[in-house]
Structure formats: C-alpha cells, structure tokens
NUPABA-486938 format. One line per 10 residues: number of its first residue (from 1); their letters; for each residue x, z, y of C-alpha. Coordinates in nm, 4 decimals. Layout:
N
NUM) a) X Z Y  ...
# end
This chain:
670
1) msvlhiclel) 0.0000 0.0000 0.0000  0.1153 -0.0745 0.3540  0.1857 0.1952 0.6095  -0.1221 0.4080 0.6786  -0.1999 0.4418 1.0492  -0.3845 0.7588 1.1544  -0.5456 0.7799 1.4983  -0.6658 1.1204 1.6128  -0.9450 1.1148 1.8695  -1.0453 1.4201 2.0723
11) dsgcgssagt) -1.4159 1.3718 2.1313  -1.5959 1.5360 2.4231  -1.8685 1.6395 2.1781  -2.1345 1.6612 2.4480  -2.3901 1.4555 2.6287  -2.3465 1.3746 2.9927  -2.5974 1.6416 3.0920  -2.4135 1.9292 2.9202  -2.3441 2.1022 3.2523  -2.0444 2.2301 3.4444
21) sfydecyqkv) -2.0274 2.5638 3.2603  -1.9770 2.3762 2.9327  -1.7160 2.1510 3.0938  -1.5282 2.4564 3.2220  -1.5365 2.6206 2.8811  -1.4057 2.3048 2.7140  -1.1252 2.2743 2.9654  -1.0069 2.6338 2.9358  -1.0277 2.6491 2.5564  -0.9313 2.2945 2.4536
31) ykqflaflys) -0.8170 2.0385 2.7098  -0.5765 2.2694 2.8912  -0.3983 2.3533 2.5647  -0.3848 1.9931 2.4473  -0.2523 1.8612 2.7787  0.0195 2.1266 2.7876  0.1172 2.0492 2.4292  0.1186 1.6715 2.4811  0.3276 1.7004 2.7971  0.5974 1.8932 2.6080
41) hpkfpltisf) 0.5782 1.6760 2.2923  0.6109 1.3156 2.4133  0.5996 1.1635 2.0629  0.2559 1.3035 1.9748  -0.0144 1.0341 2.0342  -0.3759 1.1278 2.1025  -0.6907 0.9381 2.1929  -0.9392 1.1155 2.4209  -1.2966 1.0365 2.5168  -1.4877 1.1885 2.8077
51) tgeqlsyyee) -1.8326 1.1466 2.9527  -1.8399 1.0142 3.3077  -1.9748 1.3327 3.4636  -1.7261 1.5408 3.2693  -1.4255 1.3414 3.3914  -1.5596 1.3363 3.7491  -1.5952 1.7135 3.7371  -1.2370 1.7578 3.6120  -1.1121 1.5253 3.8840  -1.2749 1.7442 4.1474
61) typeaiqilr) -1.2122 2.0863 3.9924  -0.8827 2.0433 3.8046  -0.6883 1.7675 3.9825  -0.3636 1.8896 3.8252  -0.5044 1.8078 3.4797  -0.5898 1.4558 3.5928  -0.2341 1.4097 3.7203  -0.0926 1.5127 3.3819  -0.3421 1.2874 3.2033  -0.2397 0.9997 3.4261
71) eltsrhqvev) 0.1277 1.0504 3.3382  0.0541 1.0796 2.9651  -0.1409 0.7551 2.9820  0.1349 0.5750 3.1713  0.3882 0.6573 2.9005  0.1503 0.5264 2.6280  0.1136 0.8659 2.4664  -0.2550 0.9089 2.5427  -0.5338 0.6529 2.5403  -0.8568 0.7401 2.7211
81) lgggyyspif) -1.1572 0.5547 2.5820  -1.4368 0.4073 2.7871  -1.8103 0.3850 2.7287  -2.1235 0.4452 2.9316  -2.0820 0.6790 3.2285  -2.3828 0.8909 3.1252  -2.3329 0.8492 2.7463  -2.6475 0.6414 2.6965  -2.7985 0.5047 2.3783  -2.6984 0.1446 2.4436
91) pllfpvdrsg) -2.9513 -0.0388 2.2189  -3.2364 0.1172 2.4208  -3.1156 -0.0252 2.7539  -3.1617 -0.3544 2.9332  -2.8343 -0.5544 2.9499  -2.8036 -0.4872 3.3252  -2.8070 -0.1118 3.2622  -2.5634 -0.1415 2.9716  -2.3045 -0.3284 3.1765  -2.3676 -0.1131 3.4847
101) qiekmsallr) -2.2932 0.2096 3.2983  -1.9809 0.0639 3.1344  -1.8438 -0.0692 3.4626  -1.9075 0.2628 3.6354  -1.7114 0.4463 3.3652  -1.4307 0.1883 3.3671  -1.3980 0.2149 3.7458  -1.3712 0.5937 3.7175  -1.0980 0.5688 3.4535  -0.9077 0.3172 3.6624
111) atvgkrprgm) -0.9206 0.5548 3.9610  -0.8277 0.8693 3.7668  -0.5937 0.7862 3.4792  -0.4756 0.4550 3.6238  -0.5814 0.2261 3.3377  -0.8931 0.0300 3.2614  -1.0118 0.1085 2.9058  -1.0012 -0.1517 2.6312  -1.1940 0.0467 2.3720  -1.5046 0.2630 2.3748
121) tlfgsiwdps) -1.7174 0.5075 2.1815  -2.0944 0.5112 2.1352  -2.3243 0.8123 2.1575  -2.4060 0.9017 1.7972  -2.2544 0.5672 1.6882  -2.5947 0.4172 1.7686  -2.5233 0.0478 1.7261  -2.6914 -0.2909 1.7452  -2.5241 -0.6331 1.6990  -2.6648 -0.7503 2.0334
131) lvttfqscgm) -2.4204 -0.5124 2.2043  -2.1260 -0.7386 2.1231  -2.1911 -0.9795 2.4105  -2.2315 -0.7026 2.6673  -1.9224 -0.5118 2.5554  -1.7096 -0.8246 2.5490  -1.8253 -0.9332 2.8951  -1.7292 -0.5862 3.0256  -1.3721 -0.6269 2.9003  -1.4053 -0.4122 2.5892
141) eyvlldstli) -1.1898 -0.5277 2.2994  -1.2934 -0.2759 2.0351  -1.5419 -0.0012 1.9563  -1.5236 0.3050 1.7310  -1.8166 0.3305 1.4880  -1.9015 0.5888 1.2247  -1.7905 0.4697 0.8815  -2.1431 0.5169 0.7403  -2.2499 0.2088 0.9385  -1.9959 -0.0157 0.7667
151) psacrgcypl) -2.1547 -0.2199 0.4819  -2.0262 -0.1262 0.1389  -1.8965 -0.4810 0.0890  -1.6437 -0.4208 0.3681  -1.3357 -0.2081 0.3333  -1.3872 0.0854 0.5654  -1.0170 0.1533 0.6207  -0.9279 -0.1932 0.7442  -0.9694 -0.3201 1.1016  -1.2919 -0.5192 1.1265
161) itseqgktlk) -1.4090 -0.7914 1.3607  -1.7732 -0.8786 1.4246  -1.9270 -1.1593 1.6246  -2.2528 -1.2398 1.8029  -2.3397 -1.5611 1.9868  -1.9776 -1.6748 1.9843  -1.8419 -1.3446 2.1194  -1.6220 -1.1181 1.9087  -1.5526 -0.7452 1.9051  -1.3088 -0.5470 1.6940
171) vlplhaefrp) -1.4393 -0.2399 1.5128  -1.2451 0.0638 1.3936  -1.4385 0.2931 1.1560  -1.4528 0.6652 1.2348  -1.4092 0.8839 0.9276  -1.5704 1.2251 0.9658  -1.4895 1.3019 0.6006  -1.1171 1.2868 0.6802  -1.1267 1.5766 0.9265  -0.8950 1.8591 0.8207
181) apdekgeawi) -1.0738 2.1587 0.6753  -1.0121 2.4886 0.8625  -0.7728 2.6310 0.6007  -0.6395 2.3037 0.4602  -0.2624 2.2680 0.4322  -0.1029 1.9730 0.6072  0.0485 1.8231 0.2911  -0.2830 1.8498 0.1075  -0.4678 1.6894 0.3961  -0.2293 1.3916 0.4185
191) arvqravsnd) -0.2488 1.3452 0.0401  -0.6299 1.3568 0.0514  -0.6487 1.0915 0.3233  -0.3970 0.8697 0.1409  -0.5943 0.8918 -0.1850  -0.9196 0.8011 -0.0091  -0.7601 0.5064 0.1697  -0.5944 0.3904 -0.1501  -0.9272 0.4005 -0.3366  -1.0908 0.2064 -0.0557
201) cgdgdcdfdp) -0.8223 -0.0578 -0.0234  -0.7073 -0.0863 -0.3848  -0.3746 -0.2643 -0.4132  -0.4379 -0.3876 -0.0610  -0.3257 -0.6985 0.1162  0.0169 -0.7050 0.2751  -0.1333 -0.8660 0.5833  -0.3592 -0.5634 0.6452  -0.2366 -0.2252 0.7620  -0.5011 0.0369 0.6714
211) vavislpveh) -0.6168 0.2662 0.9493  -0.7990 0.5985 0.9529  -0.9510 0.6960 1.2867  -1.0457 1.0635 1.2788  -1.2657 1.2132 1.5474  -1.2091 1.5801 1.6333  -1.5147 1.7251 1.8121  -1.4190 1.9505 2.0981  -1.5983 2.2481 1.9398  -1.3527 2.2350 1.6450
221) aqefiksecf) -1.0413 2.1331 1.8353  -0.9477 2.4845 1.9475  -0.9038 2.5996 1.5866  -0.7348 2.2735 1.4904  -0.4522 2.3025 1.7461  -0.3699 2.6487 1.6084  -0.3850 2.5443 1.2428  -0.1009 2.4905 0.9971  -0.2229 2.1353 0.9520  -0.1641 2.0581 1.3198
231) kyintlieds) 0.1905 2.1965 1.2989  0.2566 1.9827 0.9938  0.1301 1.6706 1.1729  0.3679 1.7427 1.4606  0.6542 1.7789 1.2118  0.5749 1.4382 1.0612  0.5640 1.2776 1.4045  0.8943 1.4301 1.5073  1.0554 1.3203 1.1782  1.1182 0.9499 1.2284
241) tqcqvkfdlp) 1.2434 0.9070 0.8682  0.8932 0.9254 0.7169  0.7392 0.5822 0.6775  0.4236 0.6195 0.4657  0.2104 0.7526 0.7517  0.2228 0.6627 1.1185  0.0223 0.8419 1.3872  -0.0880 0.5895 1.6443  -0.3233 0.4981 1.9290  -0.6083 0.2522 1.8535
251) qlylkgarrf) -0.5007 0.0073 2.1232  -0.1368 0.0028 2.0061  -0.2455 -0.0312 1.6440  -0.4716 -0.3271 1.7224  -0.1988 -0.4893 1.9290  0.0275 -0.4928 1.6243  -0.2396 -0.5783 1.3665  -0.1907 -0.9150 1.2022  -0.5368 -0.9718 1.0533  -0.8936 -0.8438 1.0895
261) lpsyipagmd) -1.1647 -0.8405 0.8267  -1.4695 -1.0432 0.9436  -1.7915 -0.8469 0.8922  -2.1493 -0.8227 1.0057  -2.2533 -0.4707 1.0989  -2.6326 -0.4331 1.1137  -2.8104 -0.1978 1.3519  -2.7702 0.1662 1.2593  -2.6413 0.5055 1.3675  -2.4397 0.8065 1.2626
271) gqvsqwarkv) -2.5410 0.9514 0.9261  -2.6048 1.2889 1.0899  -2.8754 1.1276 1.3049  -3.0223 0.8816 1.0557  -3.0972 1.1517 0.7976  -3.3626 1.2971 1.0321  -3.5243 0.9633 1.1204  -3.7633 0.9156 0.8276  -3.9751 1.2325 0.8325  -4.0417 1.4864 1.1059
281) yekcenksrf) -3.7688 1.7534 1.0899  -3.6877 1.6769 0.7260  -3.3569 1.5490 0.6002  -3.4068 1.2318 0.4003  -3.1492 1.0224 0.2214  -3.1853 0.6545 0.2958  -3.2368 0.5000 -0.0477  -3.3648 0.1676 0.0815  -3.1463 -0.1358 0.1339  -3.2313 -0.1368 0.5038
291) pvtiydflnt) -3.0324 0.0711 0.7555  -3.2068 0.3330 0.9664  -3.2118 0.2535 1.3393  -3.2770 0.4424 1.6603  -3.6229 0.2835 1.6729  -3.7105 0.4451 1.3388  -3.6020 0.7744 1.4923  -3.8188 0.7288 1.8024  -4.1203 0.6217 1.5957  -4.0922 0.9464 1.4000
301) yrqnrhlyer) -4.0701 1.1712 1.7067  -4.3557 1.0834 1.9409  -4.2450 1.2745 2.2517  -3.8972 1.1236 2.2411  -4.0523 0.7790 2.2230  -4.2730 0.8577 2.5245  -3.9610 0.9370 2.7256  -3.8088 0.6059 2.6162  -4.1243 0.4229 2.7308  -4.1092 0.5917 3.0700
311) mmyismiisq) -3.7397 0.5063 3.1049  -3.8018 0.1414 3.0198  -4.0854 0.1238 3.2715  -3.8623 0.2535 3.5528  -3.5864 0.0138 3.4490  -3.8362 -0.2718 3.4600  -3.9681 -0.1981 3.8087  -3.6134 -0.1552 3.9431  -3.5056 -0.4905 3.7973  -3.8163 -0.6578 3.9426
321) chggdkqrkr) -3.7640 -0.5120 4.2901  -3.6121 -0.7811 4.5110  -3.5197 -0.7257 4.8736  -3.6197 -0.4032 5.0432  -3.3879 -0.1123 5.1101  -3.0767 -0.1787 4.8987  -2.9370 0.1713 4.9425  -3.2543 0.3305 4.8048  -3.2555 0.0833 4.5176  -2.8957 0.1762 4.4296
331) faqeklweaq) -2.9876 0.5435 4.4365  -3.2904 0.4735 4.2145  -3.0719 0.2882 3.9669  -2.8165 0.5706 3.9629  -3.0941 0.8191 3.8831  -3.2209 0.5879 3.6098  -2.8747 0.5798 3.4501  -2.8567 0.9583 3.4640  -3.1877 0.9869 3.2784  -3.0593 0.7457 3.0114
341) cgsnyvalpl) -2.8148 1.0054 2.8791  -2.8319 1.0057 2.4990  -2.8614 1.3851 2.4789  -3.2085 1.3557 2.6361  -3.3197 1.1819 2.3173  -3.0944 1.3083 2.0368  -2.9282 1.6498 2.0065  -2.5796 1.6252 1.8599  -2.4024 1.7309 1.6412  -2.6994 1.8100 1.4151
351) gipaiaekrq) -2.8752 1.4828 1.5006  -3.2265 1.6166 1.5567  -3.4473 1.5095 1.8513  -3.3633 1.6608 2.1890  -3.5632 1.9694 2.2812  -3.8436 1.9659 2.5382  -3.6249 2.1044 2.8172  -3.3931 1.8035 2.7962  -3.6817 1.5591 2.7968  -3.8573 1.7226 3.0904
361) nayrilnese) -3.5342 1.7185 3.2896  -3.5088 1.3442 3.2202  -3.8701 1.2939 3.3316  -3.7912 1.4743 3.6559  -3.4930 1.2480 3.7221  -3.7021 0.9386 3.6445  -3.9700 1.0562 3.8865  -3.7048 1.0874 4.1568  -3.5908 0.7362 4.0704  -3.9433 0.5976 4.1003
371) kmirdsydfs) -3.9927 0.7682 4.4349  -3.6783 0.6051 4.5714  -3.7690 0.2594 4.4439  -4.1169 0.2970 4.5925  -3.9654 0.3950 4.9266  -3.7532 0.0791 4.9226  -4.0551 -0.1514 4.9621  -4.4187 -0.1429 5.0722  -4.5774 0.0424 4.7828  -4.9486 -0.0065 4.7153
381) esltnfdyng) -5.1594 0.1925 4.4710  -5.2752 0.0100 4.1587  -5.4430 0.0303 3.8203  -5.3172 -0.2168 3.5594  -5.3475 -0.2588 3.1845  -5.0799 -0.3861 2.9495  -4.9029 -0.2812 2.6298  -4.7008 0.0020 2.7815  -4.5711 0.1529 2.4563  -4.5365 -0.1505 2.2310
391) dglneyicqt) -4.8132 -0.0554 1.9845  -5.0109 -0.3787 2.0271  -5.2835 -0.2121 2.2367  -5.3241 -0.2149 2.6124  -5.2726 0.1147 2.7924  -5.3916 0.1796 3.1479  -5.1215 0.2466 3.4066  -5.2285 0.4363 3.7190  -4.9928 0.4156 4.0157  -5.0981 0.6268 4.3121
401) ekfhavispl) -4.9019 0.7706 4.6000  -4.8828 1.1107 4.4292  -4.8615 1.0398 4.0587  -4.7948 0.7993 3.7730  -5.0340 0.8284 3.4791  -5.0867 0.6504 3.1487  -5.4289 0.6514 2.9808  -5.4143 0.5724 2.6103  -5.6950 0.4145 2.4052  -5.6036 0.6599 2.1283
411) agqvseldii) -5.8391 0.9521 2.1987  -5.8942 0.8013 2.5450  -5.6607 1.0667 2.6798  -5.4136 1.0880 2.9674  -5.0942 1.0722 2.7621  -4.8557 1.0856 3.0598  -4.8910 1.2460 3.4024  -4.5860 1.2436 3.6299  -4.5951 1.3863 3.9807  -4.3711 1.1476 4.1718
421) gvssnyaasl) -4.0488 1.2860 4.3109  -4.1175 1.6567 4.2670  -4.1929 1.7396 3.9040  -4.1921 1.6275 3.5408  -4.4475 1.5058 3.2853  -4.7359 1.7531 3.2602  -4.8924 1.5667 2.9660  -4.5811 1.5869 2.7438  -4.7181 1.8669 2.5250  -4.5990 1.9114 2.1703
431) sriaqfdkqe) -4.8301 1.9467 1.8734  -4.7952 2.2276 1.6236  -4.6063 2.1668 1.2988  -4.6801 2.3962 1.0050  -4.3168 2.4464 0.8991  -4.2317 2.5935 1.2414  -4.5612 2.7049 1.3994  -4.7482 2.8046 1.0793  -5.0353 2.5762 1.1847  -5.0746 2.1992 1.2037
441) daysrgmfve) -5.2452 2.0046 1.4820  -5.4190 1.6877 1.3698  -5.4147 1.5273 1.7159  -5.1880 1.4653 2.0135  -5.2228 1.7216 2.2897  -5.2753 1.5248 2.6097  -5.5191 1.5639 2.8973  -5.8929 1.4948 2.8800  -5.9057 1.5134 2.5012  -6.2573 1.5574 2.3603
451) hlfepqeiqd) -6.3759 1.7449 2.0523  -6.7245 1.7701 1.9042  -6.7439 2.0817 1.6880  -7.0156 2.2352 1.4778  -7.1388 2.5705 1.6206  -6.9721 2.7723 1.3434  -6.6332 2.6095 1.4171  -6.6072 2.6937 1.7863  -6.4824 3.0516 1.7426  -6.1891 2.9280 1.5382
461) yfaqkpvgsg) -6.1113 2.6777 1.8147  -6.1152 2.9563 2.0757  -5.8592 3.1401 1.8610  -5.6441 2.8226 1.8596  -5.6867 2.7672 1.4885  -5.6960 2.4064 1.3634  -6.0630 2.3145 1.3263  -6.2052 2.0073 1.1552  -6.1244 1.6684 1.3018  -6.2812 1.7135 1.6447
471) ifsqvlfsek) -6.3906 1.3497 1.5982  -6.3017 1.2021 1.9372  -5.9530 1.3548 1.9540  -5.8478 1.1104 1.6804  -6.0700 0.8111 1.7570  -5.9421 0.4815 1.8947  -6.1551 0.4084 2.2012  -6.2561 0.0497 2.2799  -6.2661 -0.0934 2.6292  -6.6103 -0.1611 2.7739
481) kfdgrrreiq) -6.5156 -0.2279 3.1340  -6.1979 -0.2525 3.3376  -6.1918 -0.2962 3.7154  -5.8432 -0.2750 3.8634  -5.9653 -0.3216 4.2185  -6.2097 -0.0305 4.2014  -5.9706 0.1605 3.9695  -6.2338 0.2170 3.7055  -6.1976 0.2243 3.3260  -6.4879 0.2547 3.0869
491) megrgtfsam) -6.4240 0.3028 2.7153  -6.6215 0.4096 2.4124  -6.5383 0.6037 2.1000  -6.7469 0.6323 1.7854  -6.7412 0.8670 1.4892  -6.9495 1.0679 1.2435  -7.0416 1.4325 1.2904  -7.0815 1.7186 1.0415  -7.1229 1.7007 0.6653  -7.4298 1.4827 0.7200
501) hlpvslrktf) -7.2069 1.2124 0.8761  -7.4316 1.1658 1.1753  -7.3157 0.8689 1.3870  -7.2287 0.9656 1.7464  -7.0733 0.7837 2.0400  -6.8929 0.9003 2.3518  -6.8760 0.6743 2.6539  -6.5979 0.7813 2.8856  -6.5421 0.6494 3.2378  -6.2278 0.7158 3.4410
511) iisssgfsvq) -6.2374 0.6624 3.8169  -5.8885 0.7019 3.9626  -5.8339 0.8102 4.3221  -5.5228 0.8823 4.5255  -5.5530 1.2526 4.4467  -5.6712 1.2587 4.0860  -5.9365 1.1585 3.8348  -6.3108 1.1662 3.7971  -6.4109 1.1493 3.4304  -6.7721 1.0867 3.3322
521) yilknespfp) -6.8982 1.1453 2.9767  -7.2107 1.0149 2.8050  -7.2490 1.1636 2.4567  -7.5170 0.9933 2.2483  -7.6707 1.0882 1.9153  -7.6921 0.7539 1.7332  -7.8577 0.9033 1.4235  -8.2301 0.9467 1.3401  -8.1764 1.3236 1.3047  -8.1256 1.5981 1.5666
531) lkgvlvvesn) -7.7689 1.6982 1.6445  -7.6407 2.0421 1.7430  -7.2806 2.1164 1.8275  -7.0319 2.1984 2.1037  -6.8581 1.9360 2.3205  -6.5116 2.0431 2.4389  -6.2995 1.8638 2.6996  -5.9441 1.9868 2.6586  -5.6439 1.9441 2.8891  -5.2954 2.0579 2.7915
541) faqtdfaqga) -5.0319 2.1453 3.0525  -4.6814 2.1172 2.9129  -4.4008 2.3472 3.0202  -4.1941 2.1592 3.2776  -3.9889 2.4466 3.4228  -3.7819 2.6508 3.1771  -3.6505 2.9112 3.4203  -3.9845 3.0885 3.4644  -4.0888 3.0377 3.1035  -4.4387 3.1512 3.0176
551) qqysaelilr) -4.5139 3.2439 3.3785  -4.4950 2.8867 3.5058  -4.8734 2.8519 3.5320  -5.1364 3.0782 3.6789  -5.5101 3.0074 3.6668  -5.8204 3.1230 3.8510  -6.1804 3.0203 3.8053  -6.5162 3.0647 3.9703  -6.7346 3.2446 3.7173  -7.0991 3.2906 3.8193
561) gnkkavpads) -7.0015 3.2712 4.1856  -6.7073 3.5143 4.1628  -6.3348 3.4483 4.1539  -6.1614 3.5620 3.8353  -5.7971 3.5427 3.7294  -5.7385 3.3941 3.3857  -5.4919 3.6002 3.1768  -5.1788 3.4024 3.0943  -5.0576 3.6082 2.7969  -5.3705 3.6085 2.5771
571) pytadggvsl) -5.6580 3.3758 2.4817  -5.9536 3.3851 2.7186  -6.3136 3.2653 2.6791  -6.6097 3.2551 2.9171  -6.9347 3.1564 2.7432  -7.0788 2.9907 3.0538  -7.1157 3.0008 3.4296  -6.7824 2.8350 3.5153  -6.8056 2.6024 3.8153  -6.4413 2.5638 3.9229
581) lqivdnadri) -6.0922 2.6071 3.7780  -5.7594 2.6035 3.9583  -5.4303 2.5872 3.7691  -5.1158 2.6336 3.9788  -4.7680 2.5323 3.8729  -4.5735 2.8193 4.0307  -4.2406 2.6389 3.9858  -4.3162 2.3138 4.1680  -4.6116 2.4417 4.3727  -4.8620 2.1881 4.2423
591) sflfepneec) -5.2338 2.2710 4.2210  -5.4723 2.1187 3.9640  -5.8347 2.1689 4.0649  -6.1027 2.1003 3.8008  -6.4674 2.0860 3.9059  -6.7371 2.0125 3.6449  -7.0665 1.8766 3.7753  -7.2546 2.1484 3.5862  -7.1633 2.5037 3.4998  -7.0006 2.5284 3.1601
601) gfssatipfr) -6.8055 2.7504 2.9259  -6.4284 2.7765 2.9432  -6.1473 2.8746 2.7089  -5.7714 2.8938 2.7589  -5.4623 2.9996 2.5700  -5.0863 2.9593 2.5845  -4.9381 2.8069 2.2703  -4.5651 2.8452 2.1952  -4.3845 2.5774 1.9954  -4.0840 2.6470 1.7748
611) rldagnkire) -3.8329 2.3865 1.6666  -3.4786 2.3429 1.5386  -3.2108 2.3323 1.8056  -2.8716 2.1591 1.7980  -2.7201 2.4716 1.6419  -2.9572 2.4450 1.3419  -3.1552 2.7524 1.4514  -3.5332 2.7781 1.4814  -3.6399 2.9037 1.8220  -3.9147 2.8639 2.0805
621) vsrtlvagff) -3.8445 2.5469 2.2784  -4.1629 2.4958 2.4808  -4.5078 2.6265 2.5693  -4.8364 2.4632 2.6607  -5.1295 2.5976 2.8589  -5.4522 2.4818 2.6931  -5.7604 2.4662 2.9186  -6.0932 2.3607 2.7672  -6.4385 2.3155 2.9212  -6.7317 2.3220 2.6790
631) wnvdlaadra) -7.1063 2.2654 2.6679  -7.3594 2.3306 2.3929  -7.5072 2.0086 2.2576  -7.8669 1.9840 2.1340  -7.9687 1.6192 2.1118  -8.2715 1.4697 1.9494  -8.2448 1.1361 1.7724  -8.1259 0.8512 1.9948  -8.0826 1.0831 2.2947  -7.7792 1.1276 2.5232
641) mektinlsim) -7.6302 1.3845 2.7604  -7.4095 1.3240 3.0644  -7.1281 1.5395 3.2061  -6.8597 1.4828 3.4697  -6.5297 1.6575 3.5477  -6.3339 1.5948 3.8673  -5.9619 1.6704 3.8804  -5.7772 1.6914 4.2126  -5.3972 1.7164 4.2232  -5.2385 1.8476 4.5411
651) pvkvqakkrs) -4.9438 2.0511 4.6664  -5.0300 2.4181 4.7120  -4.9247 2.4100 5.0808  -5.1652 2.1214 5.1482  -5.4487 2.3149 4.9926  -5.3689 2.6179 5.2084  -5.3880 2.3968 5.5155  -5.7277 2.2679 5.4064  -5.8584 2.6223 5.3697  -5.7699 2.7025 5.7306
661) hgaspktadc) -5.9731 2.4025 5.8480  -6.2963 2.5118 5.6889  -6.2791 2.4280 5.3213  -6.5844 2.4881 5.1099  -6.6352 2.8500 4.9947  -6.5679 2.7602 4.6312  -6.2406 2.5904 4.7117  -6.1321 2.8689 4.9425  -6.2034 3.1338 4.6784  -5.9776 2.9545 4.4319
# end
C-alpha cells in the first residue's frame, strides 16, 4: 500500500448561532492551547474550520489569536476551511443565497488569515449533487463529506471527484470512526487506521495515495490534546524517518495527488442526522437502497418544515424585489442569511431537530428581514393563494401592515402568524407525543381550530386529555369562495359525528383586516336526526420568548359583565357568560383581543412539551397557551347555527392610547 496520508481537522462543532459565551469557552479551552502548540511545533499540520460569526468574534475579541493564525497559515502549517458564513444547510437555499454565504465567508478569511479558502465543510454533511456548480463557481476545489455518504462501490479512503453539468468538485471523505478513543494508545490507533484503510483499498493502486480525513469536534479536542495519542502523533511528525504515515493538509495532499476516483454521490447527510429522519424521535437504520435526505427529515418534523417554508418565502420576496432602497434590501438579505443557520433546523451532534427556542429565534430574524424588505418599496396589503408549503394544495397568504399569516386548508386553521419586525411565530405550537408527554395529540395545534365533541367528552377536553377526533380539527376544508380584493376566504369541512355517524358540515369564512381576523362559522346538521354536542374553537399561542418562560402570557376576560384574570398555572373553565378575552404577550407587548358575537363558555390551559435536546436529555423545550371558546349545540335535522369570533392584534401601548380616548367599557375593562 502507498503512503497513508492523515489529515486532522479541528471542527468548530457548533452552529453559527451558538453565542459568544460558547465561543469564549471554546477559545479558552481549545483554540488557545492548539494555537500555542502549533506555534511552537512548526511541523505539526492542522486543518481548522470556523463559522463566520465565530471567526468574526475572535477577530474582534482576540486579535492576537488571529495574528498567530495568519502566521501559521502563511507558513503552510494550518489550513482554514471555508463554507457558508452562517453554516447553512446548502440544499435548502436558492443558488443566490448559497453563493452569497460562501463569498461572505471567503472574504472574511481573506481579511483575517490572509488566504482565500479552496476547500469547505458542510453543516451535518448535508449534500446534494446540484451544489457542485455553485461551489465550483465560488472558487471551491474540494469539499469534506461524511464517509457514510460515499456509495459502497467507491473506495472511501481514496480522493474522489464528482461532476454536475460539466463542473467538477473533489471530495475527501470524513471518517468519524477513525477518531482516537479517549484512552487509546497512539500505536494502536495508527495500526487501527492502517488496517481499516488496507481493508478498504485492498492491494491498492500505485497511482492512488489513500487518505484519511479525521474530524475532531471541539468538544472532544481538549481531551485529545492532552492524550497519549496526541503525543505519539507529534513524535511521528517530528521523526522524518517514518514513511508509512504522513500527516498532511487537505489542500497540500490534493496538490500532490496524481489521480482521483470518479464517483457520483447522491443527496444525503451525516449518519447521525439521517438515523432520525424516518420516524419522529426514533432512530431508524436505513435499509432501503435510497439515501435519506434533508427533505425526508423536514417531512418527518412538521415545525422544522414550517420554518423552512417561511425562510423560502422571505428568500423569494427578496429575490423578486427590484429597485427600491438597496441598503434596506442588503440588510434584509443579511438577516435572511442569519436565519438560514443549520442549527435552527438540526441540532448537532446528536442530529435531532432543533428545539423550539432555536426555531422561534429564526422566525424573529425572518420577521425583521421582511420588515426591512417591505420598507424598501411601497408595500401594499394583500391576500393571495398558492401552494405555500409544496403539498399540492393552495394555502392562503395574508400580508398586512402588522402581520404575515398562513391559513391552511387542513383543519382550516391559521398555521402561521408572524408579527412583522417585533416578534416570532405565535402559531408554531408543538403537538404532544406520547413517548415524551405521556399523551398524543391527533391534530396540529394552530389557531382557529374547531372541534365538535359529544357532551360526555367535553370534561376530558377541559382537562387537556386527548378526546375523540374532534372531526373538524383533522378535516381537509374545500374552498367555496376566494376574494383577494375584499380579503375574504370561505371554506367548508365535512365529517361524521358520534357513534351514529351523523353527517355534519362547518362553513368557515375568514375576513382579514389590517388588525386581525373575523371568522364566521355556520355549523349544519346534515342528518335526518337531531344532533347534540359542543362546538369548540381553539387557538394555541406558542411560546416565543424563553426568558420569561411560563409567564410570557397573561389573560383577562369579561365574564358576565365583570373583568376576571385567567390563572396561568392551572386549567380554567367558565361554563358561559364570556363576552371578551384579552391575551397579552408580556415579552413583546402584543395584545390579542377576542370578541365572540354571542356569550359563550371558555377554557384555557398551559401545556408543556418535552423533547430530546442535543445532549440526548429529555427536558421541557416549549409551552403553549390553549384558549378555547365553546357553545352547546342542539340542532334538529337539517338545521344550522351561526357564530362569529373577531380577533384584533395590536401593541399594548396602542391599546392604552385608545382607552384614554374613550374606548368602549368592555375594551377598557380588559
């Protein structure tokens, strides 16, 4: 076998939004030690990857480290890899955003370490063949990819080359299985890597020099630099007589490589991520002959896909904005790139979906981006319908001065509600999963979700126990009327009620205004028998601020003419007499004012959601405030009932101003 080249890569191990405290910790515990060691051991080669925000922070906070890094790079001892500035998931981006993020990172590296990168890493090794053309046009010569993506027909320890539309890109496989174990001796580690490479390459070809690129996550690097294995590696490097193993930099290795193995690498991602992509929070081995992609992952985790849809929408309107204020457009695009950080979608190293706090932070950034792009031209309010989420059905997109909302035909609910520029997505509520929350929700928790329960089921619903199907919470509504000019949507859902399977229909009309929604309901008994039940209109307010926790929302209602505070820490039910409800987001000072046209019953509760975090621990990650209005239903055959709920969304300070100018008594009391 030819000489084995080993390239050690120190990986940042974090998404771009990890935060300055994490960057400081990494510097003090890892980077400072490595830079000092490398400066005093000029023969030791090391490849390093940073996120854009991380390197920018070090440039500002630790300029002496950047100076040392610049010198190490100039003497070809260190190679700093490129990539996307905000560590995005490249296959999810438009080409303009892909190249923009790469160029921003390359410009930063040129300014700090003095060299433009020739190679790059990918967040979670999330790959698609279409990336070849973008990477090549941005001056990238090679990419590091997890070895699990390499087809079995290819030899994973040889340098590969892949092509797309006449463009080529070199690929070096990353071998996580070659990482030294904590107590592994240096000789044993080298022998283990050599055996694995020998088994992979067989007798080998004299024209190919095998290579093993080994990524060292920053969280393990502190122990590695103190290990016996690290000392042994340094001894081998200092001993120029050894010839079986050579420690190298990827760029120098590729410069001396004589041949590359042509290969086609299909779309895929790191094995740590792909194992979670088939079933919700269950590890699954991929036994099919098709690779698992990031789109499989997003289709499994609904809330992560919703964030992707929102990101793509903002990217679309920015790309379609021509003329206007260029400075605001640049700022909007910068905010868009920030929200594209891969850690907002996938939590590494475990590979599970990002927690709600990450997603809500991304929504907030996207809302800032939309505000800036709106300010760059003459914005006009609109209601449009198109396939927003790629499911083959038209959703309804509401664009008003204050908010962006998406109304889905599934359950006819508001599936997304973003307050522009000041808050996150209030409709991004989770649903309970039995393995974490001990109960299972059979529907998506959005806003204006309707249930029709039998009288004996309603008490279980008040206690937040899963009850029946709720009929309309799982029905696909059909469009009956759409008027974009008047901002009116009329849809109808049908189902069967009770064990008698009585046919019922619910006609639902949204009228969108600048300040909110007016939703009219017509519930009709389509059967020849009388129908008795309880109609519930439920709205779920997701946690958007994670500093105040459970105290983010406070609620008051008008009950039989009197103001009453709704307890936030326990379920609450009023059997009737409710004429007004105000929910206040205490973090962002937003007021949601519900006003039914007739007095009704009301129930509320706060539901916690528990999930796995990146450290493989189950903990509470989010909460949702559930607010439901209900009416008793007693309909004879072929009879109908009509109800209406008005929702007004306004800043708290605006509402206070209205009170001082003679608001109605009900509004003033709330």
